[in-house]
C-alpha positions in Angstrom: 123.1 -40.8 -89.3 122.9 -37.4 -87.7 120.3 -34.8 -88.8 119.3 -31.3 -87.5 115.8 -29.9 -87.7 114.3 -26.7 -86.3 111.3 -27.7 -84.2 110.1 -24.3 -83.0 111.3 -20.8 -82.4 115.0 -21.2 -82.8 115.1 -24.6 -81.0 116.8 -27.3 -83.1 116.8 -31.1 -82.6 120.1 -32.8 -83.4 119.3 -36.5 -83.7 121.5 -39.6 -84.2 120.2 -43.2 -84.7 123.2 -45.5 -84.2 123.2 -48.8 -86.0 121.5 -51.6 -84.1 120.4 -49.2 -81.3 116.9 -49.5 -80.0 116.7 -45.7 -79.4 117.9 -42.5 -81.0 119.9 -39.9 -79.2 119.0 -36.2 -79.3 120.7 -33.0 -78.4 119.0 -29.6 -78.6 120.6 -26.3 -79.9 119.0 -23.0 -79.0 120.0 -20.3 -81.5 120.0 -17.0 -79.6 122.2 -14.1 -78.5 123.8 -16.5 -76.0 123.5 -19.9 -77.8 123.0 -23.1 -75.7 123.6 -26.7 -76.3 121.5 -29.1 -74.2 123.4 -32.4 -74.0 126.4 -33.3 -76.1 125.9 -36.9 -77.1 128.4 -39.6 -76.5 132.1 -39.1 -77.2 132.0 -40.9 -80.6 129.2 -38.6 -81.7 131.1 -35.4 -81.2 132.1 -34.7 -84.9 128.6 -35.4 -86.2 127.0 -33.3 -83.6 129.5 -30.5 -84.2 128.8 -30.6 -87.9 125.1 -30.3 -87.3 125.6 -27.3 -85.0 127.7 -25.6 -87.7 124.8 -25.7 -90.1 123.2 -23.1 -87.8 126.0 -21.3 -86.0 129.7 -21.5 -85.2 130.2 -23.9 -82.3 132.8 -21.5 -80.9 129.9 -19.1 -80.1 128.2 -21.5 -77.6 127.6 -19.7 -74.3 126.2 -22.7 -72.4 126.6 -26.4 -72.5 123.9 -27.9 -70.4 123.8 -31.4 -68.9 120.5 -32.5 -67.4 122.2 -35.4 -65.6 125.6 -37.0 -65.6 125.7 -39.8 -68.1 127.6 -40.6 -71.3 125.0 -39.6 -73.8 124.4 -36.3 -72.0 128.0 -35.3 -71.5 130.4 -37.5 -73.5 131.5 -34.6 -75.7 131.4 -31.9 -73.1 135.2 -31.2 -72.8 135.6 -30.9 -76.6 132.7 -28.5 -77.0 134.0 -26.5 -74.0 137.5 -26.3 -75.5 136.2 -25.0 -78.8 133.9 -22.4 -77.1 136.2 -20.6 -74.7 133.5 -18.4 -73.3 131.1 -21.2 -72.6 129.9 -22.3 -69.2 129.1 -25.9 -68.3 125.7 -26.0 -66.5 124.1 -28.8 -64.5 122.2 -29.4 -61.3 124.0 -28.0 -58.3 124.2 -31.5 -56.9 125.8 -32.7 -60.2 128.3 -29.9 -60.2 129.3 -30.9 -56.7 129.3 -34.7 -57.2 130.7 -34.8 -60.8 131.7 -31.7 -62.7 133.9 -30.3 -60.0 135.1 -33.6 -58.6 136.6 -35.2 -61.7 139.8 -33.9 -63.3 138.0 -32.1 -66.2 139.8 -29.4 -68.0 136.7 -27.1 -67.8 136.8 -26.8 -64.0 136.3 -23.2 -63.1 133.7 -22.8 -65.8 130.9 -24.8 -64.1 127.5 -23.4 -63.0 125.4 -25.5 -60.6 121.7 -24.5 -60.7 118.9 -25.1 -58.2 115.2 -25.4 -58.8 113.6 -22.2 -60.1 116.8 -20.5 -61.2 117.1 -19.3 -64.7 119.5 -18.4 -67.6 118.7 -15.6 -70.0 119.8 -16.4 -73.6 118.3 -13.3 -75.1 115.0 -14.2 -76.7 114.7 -17.4 -74.7 114.8 -18.0 -70.9 115.7 -21.4 -69.5 114.3 -22.2 -66.0 115.7 -25.2 -64.1 113.5 -27.9 -62.5 115.2 -30.2 -60.0 113.8 -33.7 -60.5 115.9 -36.1 -58.4 115.5 -39.9 -59.1 114.0 -39.2 -62.6 116.2 -41.1 -63.4 119.4 -40.1 -61.6 119.9 -38.5 -58.2 121.2 -35.4 -60.0 118.5 -35.3 -62.7 116.9 -32.0 -63.7 114.7 -30.7 -66.5 114.5 -27.3 -68.3 111.5 -25.1 -69.0 111.8 -22.6 -71.9 109.4 -19.8 -71.2 108.9 -18.2 -74.7 108.0 -21.3 -76.6 106.5 -23.1 -73.6 109.0 -26.0 -74.2 109.9 -28.7 -71.7 113.2 -30.5 -72.0 112.4 -33.6 -69.9 115.7 -35.4 -70.2 115.0 -39.2 -70.2 111.3 -38.9 -69.4 108.8 -39.3 -72.3 111.3 -41.5 -74.3 110.2 -43.3 -77.4 112.0 -46.3 -79.0 113.1 -46.4 -82.6 114.0 -43.8 -85.2 111.4 -41.1 -84.7 110.7 -37.9 -86.7 111.4 -34.5 -85.2 107.8 -34.1 -84.1 105.5 -37.0 -83.3 101.7 -37.0 -83.1 101.4 -40.8 -82.6 100.6 -42.3 -79.2 103.7 -44.3 -78.4 103.1 -44.3 -74.7 102.7 -48.0 -74.3 106.1 -48.6 -76.1 107.6 -46.0 -73.8 106.5 -47.9 -70.6 107.6 -51.2 -72.1 111.0 -49.8 -72.8 111.3 -48.4 -69.3 110.4 -51.8 -67.8 113.1 -53.5 -69.8 115.8 -50.8 -69.4 115.3 -50.6 -65.6 116.2 -46.8 -65.4 113.5 -45.9 -62.8 113.8 -47.5 -59.4 110.2 -46.6 -58.5 107.2 -45.0 -60.0 106.5 -42.5 -57.1 109.1 -39.8 -57.8 108.4 -40.0 -61.5 104.7 -39.5 -61.0 105.2 -36.5 -58.8 107.3 -34.9 -61.5 104.7 -35.8 -64.1 102.1 -34.0 -62.1 104.3 -30.9 -61.9 105.2 -30.7 -65.6 101.6 -31.3 -66.6 100.6 -28.1 -64.7 103.1 -26.2 -66.8 100.9 -27.0 -69.9 103.8 -27.3 -72.3 103.3 -26.7 -76.0 106.3 -28.8 -76.8 108.1 -31.6 -75.0 111.5 -32.2 -76.4 112.3 -35.8 -75.6 116.0 -36.7 -75.5 115.3 -40.1 -77.1 112.6 -40.0 -79.8 110.6 -37.1 -81.2 109.2 -33.9 -79.7 105.7 -34.4 -78.3 103.0 -31.8 -79.2 100.5 -30.4 -76.7 97.9 -32.7 -78.2 99.7 -36.0 -77.7 101.4 -35.1 -74.4 98.3 -36.1 -72.2 98.4 -39.6 -73.6 102.0 -40.1 -72.3 101.1 -38.5 -69.0 98.2 -40.9 -68.5 100.3 -43.9 -69.3 102.9 -42.9 -66.7 100.1 -42.6 -64.1 98.3 -45.8 -65.0 100.9 -48.3 -66.3 103.8 -50.0 -64.4 107.2 -48.9 -65.7 109.7 -49.0 -62.8 112.5 -51.6 -62.3 111.1 -55.1 -62.3 114.4 -57.1 -62.3 115.7 -56.2 -65.8 118.6 -53.9 -66.8 118.8 -53.2 -70.5 116.7 -56.3 -71.2 118.9 -58.6 -69.1 117.2 -60.3 -66.1 119.2 -59.8 -62.9 119.2 -63.3 -61.3 120.9 -63.2 -57.9 123.6 -65.9 -57.7 124.2 -67.9 -54.6 127.5 -66.9 -53.0 129.4 -69.7 -51.4 131.7 -68.7 -48.6 
């Protein structure tokens, strides 16, 4: 159920497609002098994700475990990865570090880095620069820009449903917007569209979606156009279930 594929320049996609799930779940490993794992997967995925990493490098060598927002599929395995890699630092948005990583009783407290917009981490051959993107889709959401490969790690933006290959060249933007409408993860289009404008100006060569396949520079504009032109924000559904307010009788 879990596979690992090199996408470009030492960046590996680790992908799991759980049974009966409408989406796959990705983590990204960057093999470098200071290796980084972007997202950990949910807690039950830990062993499979670890085995995938081990095909490339010893998980104990991880220097950074990076969470782009605080949610189970982004950080469910963080404590186990941090325990195995004693020199690793747990990295997230400064807001998330304050609200979550340093507020819960996690064993890895004291090894947390909170990053602001524009700050960077040098991995050796790769440089990761942080983009704060609040409300896309959480308050503490951020994205990553890798300078050498011109790669964007957009967290839950540019999602595609289904079991997708490592790199997609098919226009799945309509399916993306439909999934967003049914899932209800974006409260409003405005903050998302402002971020879409920002990341488009970066002119990425690769857009490593956390659910689905990596977008190429050729297909990326189709997804950008869809997010500008189609409705996709919350319309009364959460994970496909309509929220119907019930009358409360005092």
